[in-house]
TORMARMAR-22616 format. One record per residue (C-alpha): residue in one letter; x, y, z; residue number from 1. Coordinates in pm, whole numbers. Each point is the difference from the previous one (the first is absolute). Layout:
<vexlos>
["a" [X Y Z] NUM],
...
</vexlos>
This chain:
<vexlos>
["m" [-2335 433 1622] 1],
["p" [255 -207 200] 2],
["a" [358 120 19] 3],
["g" [151 -324 -131] 4],
["p" [369 -102 7] 5],
["d" [96 163 -332] 6],
["f" [348 151 -11] 7],
["p" [-20 384 -12] 8],
["g" [-118 125 -336] 9],
["a" [-83 -358 -105] 10],
["t" [357 -32 -122] 11],
["a" [227 -306 -12] 12],
["v" [360 -17 117] 13],
["s" [283 -235 -93] 14],
["h" [374 -24 52] 15],
["l" [191 -28 -329] 16],
["r" [354 -118 -63] 17],
["v" [57 112 -357] 18],
["y" [137 -262 -237] 19],
["d" [374 11 -64] 20],
["w" [-33 -187 -330] 21],
["e" [176 152 -300] 22],
["a" [-226 71 -299] 23],
["a" [81 17 -372] 24],
["d" [110 364 26] 25],
["g" [240 -75 287] 26],
["r" [-221 160 266] 27],
["r" [-108 -196 307] 28],
["g" [-353 19 130] 29],
["g" [-367 -84 -38] 30],
["s" [-270 -45 -260] 31],
["p" [-130 322 -161] 32],
["h" [-377 33 32] 33],
["l" [-286 239 67] 34],
["h" [-304 -5 226] 35],
["t" [-338 66 -157] 36],
["a" [-194 120 307] 37],
["s" [238 44 294] 38],
["a" [266 251 99] 39],
["e" [321 -134 154] 40],
["g" [239 147 255] 41],
["y" [355 -88 109] 42],
["v" [185 58 325] 43],
["v" [363 -98 -61] 44],
["l" [130 -191 303] 45],
["g" [353 -71 -117] 46],
["g" [233 -27 -295] 47],
["e" [0 217 -311] 48],
["g" [-162 -18 -338] 49],
["e" [-202 180 -263] 50],
["l" [-356 3 -123] 51],
["e" [-42 26 -376] 52],
["t" [-346 126 -97] 53],
["l" [-203 60 -314] 54],
["g" [-310 218 19] 55],
["s" [-146 337 -90] 56],
["h" [344 142 87] 57],
["g" [168 -219 -261] 58],
["y" [301 -196 126] 59],
["a" [164 77 335] 60],
["v" [246 -152 246] 61],
["t" [-42 73 372] 62],
["p" [280 -86 249] 63],
["l" [-93 -216 299] 64],
["r" [189 -7 327] 65],
["r" [-81 -66 363] 66],
["g" [-274 237 115] 67],
["t" [-136 78 -347] 68],
["v" [-381 12 -15] 69],
["l" [-144 -18 -350] 70],
["w" [-340 -75 -149] 71],
["f" [-162 -14 -341] 72],
["t" [-347 -21 -147] 73],
["p" [-170 -276 -204] 74],
["g" [135 -39 -352] 75],
["t" [360 84 91] 76],
["v" [229 -262 -150] 77],
["h" [267 -60 263] 78],
["r" [319 -205 12] 79],
["l" [198 -37 323] 80],
["i" [380 -9 -38] 81],
["n" [213 -145 281] 82],
["t" [335 179 -31] 83],
["s" [139 -91 343] 84],
["g" [-110 -363 0] 85],
["d" [-189 37 329] 86],
["l" [-289 233 -81] 87],
["e" [-291 -51 241] 88],
["i" [-330 187 -12] 89],
["l" [-320 19 200] 90],
["v" [-272 6 -266] 91],
["v" [-337 164 69] 92],
["m" [-274 -83 -250] 93],
["q" [-330 181 -42] 94],
["n" [-320 -207 -11] 95],
["a" [113 -308 191] 96],
["g" [-121 -309 -181] 97],
["l" [3 144 -351] 98],
["p" [375 -41 -68] 99],
["e" [-23 -357 132] 100],
["a" [-294 -60 -235] 101],
["g" [187 89 -317] 102],
["d" [7 381 -4] 103],
["a" [354 -5 -145] 104],
["v" [85 -50 -368] 105],
["l" [357 -78 -102] 106],
["t" [170 156 -300] 107],
["f" [27 -319 -202] 108],
["p" [52 32 -378] 109],
["a" [-310 109 -191] 110],
["e" [-77 -346 -137] 111],
["v" [-19 -141 355] 112],
["l" [-219 286 125] 113],
["a" [-237 -61 -291] 114],
["d" [-63 -364 98] 115],
["p" [-166 -44 344] 116],
["e" [85 -371 21] 117],
["r" [363 57 -94] 118],
["y" [18 290 246] 119],
["a" [-142 -217 280] 120],
["r" [264 -266 -62] 121],
["a" [281 256 -10] 122],
["v" [-104 172 323] 123],
["a" [-52 -316 209] 124],
["v" [262 -88 263] 125],
["p" [-45 -298 237] 126],
["q" [25 67 370] 127],
["p" [333 -94 163] 128],
["g" [18 -351 142] 129],
["p" [22 -58 376] 130],
["q" [370 -92 -22] 131],
["e" [102 299 -210] 132],
["g" [250 232 165] 133],
["p" [-1 380 -29] 134],
["d" [290 2 -247] 135],
["d" [-103 -298 -215] 136],
["v" [39 120 -360] 137],
["d" [-33 -339 -171] 138],
["s" [-342 -115 122] 139],
["p" [-290 -25 -250] 140],
["s" [-165 307 153] 141],
["a" [321 206 -18] 142],
["q" [60 -99 -360] 143],
["a" [-360 85 -95] 144],
["a" [27 338 173] 145],
["r" [320 76 -186] 146],
["r" [-151 -99 -337] 147],
["r" [-297 226 76] 148],
["r" [235 286 89] 149],
["d" [209 -47 -314] 150],
["l" [-307 -2 -226] 151],
["a" [-132 317 164] 152],
["v" [338 171 -43] 153],
["e" [4 -102 -367] 154],
["g" [-328 178 -62] 155],
["y" [97 291 224] 156],
["l" [323 79 -181] 157],
["t" [-188 29 -330] 158],
["l" [-269 212 164] 159],
["r" [257 228 163] 160],
["e" [161 77 -335] 161],
["q" [-341 75 -149] 162],
["v" [-78 242 283] 163],
["r" [336 170 -43] 164],
["e" [-65 42 -372] 165],
["l" [-375 74 -8] 166],
["g" [-80 119 352] 167],
["p" [-271 -126 238] 168],
["s" [-239 -74 -287] 169],
["a" [205 -315 -65] 170],
["l" [-153 -148 317] 171],
["a" [-353 -6 -146] 172],
["p" [19 -356 -143] 173],
["l" [119 -132 337] 174],
["h" [-281 178 183] 175],
["e" [-256 -142 -242] 176],
["a" [140 -351 36] 177],
["a" [4 31 378] 178],
["a" [-365 107 7] 179],
["r" [-99 -299 -213] 180],
["l" [190 -243 221] 181],
["v" [-152 118 329] 182],
["a" [-354 72 -121] 183],
["p" [-136 -342 110] 184],
["r" [122 65 356] 185],
["a" [-138 352 49] 186],
["a" [-337 -106 145] 187],
["h" [174 -205 270] 188],
["w" [237 289 71] 189],
["r" [-299 226 63] 190],
["t" [-121 -242 268] 191],
["l" [342 7 168] 192],
["w" [17 380 -22] 193],
["r" [-347 45 150] 194],
["a" [93 -222 294] 195],
["g" [333 180 50] 196],
["a" [87 352 -112] 197],
["d" [-359 108 -67] 198],
["a" [-122 -134 333] 199],
["q" [279 182 186] 200],
["a" [-79 327 -177] 201],
["r" [-371 -31 81] 202],
["r" [84 -85 360] 203],
["t" [210 316 27] 204],
["a" [-283 205 -152] 205],
["a" [-240 -132 263] 206],
["q" [248 82 276] 207],
["l" [42 354 -128] 208],
["d" [-380 43 0] 209],
["e" [-9 -107 364] 210],
["l" [288 225 98] 211],
["a" [-161 298 -173] 212],
["a" [-306 -64 218] 213],
["g" [215 -9 314] 214],
["r" [-18 -377 39] 215],
["a" [271 -267 -16] 216],
["p" [-150 -349 53] 217],
["h" [274 -163 -207] 218],
["l" [263 96 258] 219],
["a" [-147 -252 242] 220],
["e" [77 -273 -254] 221],
["a" [374 75 -6] 222],
["a" [201 -316 -58] 223],
["v" [347 -128 -89] 224],
["h" [60 -273 -258] 225],
["v" [320 -199 -47] 226],
["t" [119 -253 -255] 227],
["e" [316 -185 -99] 228],
["p" [166 -76 -335] 229],
["l" [-126 -304 -185] 230],
["g" [226 -299 55] 231],
["g" [198 -197 -255] 232],
["a" [252 110 -259] 233],
["r" [-15 350 -140] 234],
["r" [-220 22 -307] 235],
["f" [136 80 -344] 236],
["g" [-153 339 -72] 237],
["m" [37 196 -321] 238],
["c" [289 207 133] 239],
["g" [154 -224 265] 240],
["r" [-51 -242 287] 241],
["l" [-303 102 206] 242],
["r" [-93 -35 365] 243],
["v" [-367 86 47] 244],
["w" [-216 42 307] 245],
["d" [-327 -180 68] 246],
["l" [-209 315 33] 247],
["d" [-325 -196 -26] 248],
["g" [113 -215 289] 249],
["a" [69 291 237] 250],
["h" [-132 -44 353] 251],
["l" [-104 238 273] 252],
["v" [240 88 279] 253],
["k" [-166 -81 332] 254],
["s" [58 149 343] 255],
["a" [302 -124 194] 256],
</vexlos>
């Protein structure tokens, strides 16, 4: 089983500048959503903010400041709040490839979640044009991202009040809607997972078998891979402007 260039743990990494757009409740930040199959981790690089979450714990607010490391499991509804205006985070996502393939479901109002075609229209955001600057807030892609954020906040605020009143059981309709929306993609996700996280785990198991027998053939295959961020304008992610790395395009470091 070849080592491959996969990032450790078959994770994905991105650099996030959290939106500083004011929402209907006066708070500035991103689009509330959950992931159906992937855990997510944050390393706060700068600025200050908060993470609002809904889950088995009910409703909670966790402060974010430089140096904070935080992670949460699939199903956790999360909303990033940018209190300082310059909140920047290194995001680490489990199961690289799955989040990019639609693992996330936004907290749109129930009637949008119930209609797959309406949901698909609401979630779509065009990629930034080649002339778009990093602070362009009036481009078609920026306006679409803001509309998506506002619709997700609308549904989230209703959901948050339901969780406060009824407890975590109020999340059940969202979980059911999320499962229906992603069900057509699950077979493809399994293919991505087998080629990534599952393959890495099986590779480690084989290495442990060799080491237990006093052998280490994989050490002779030691290698270094390097990659650079994808070019162009930062993407409009759910929570902010994203800079992502071309992990699939990593290349081997050769001898000097």
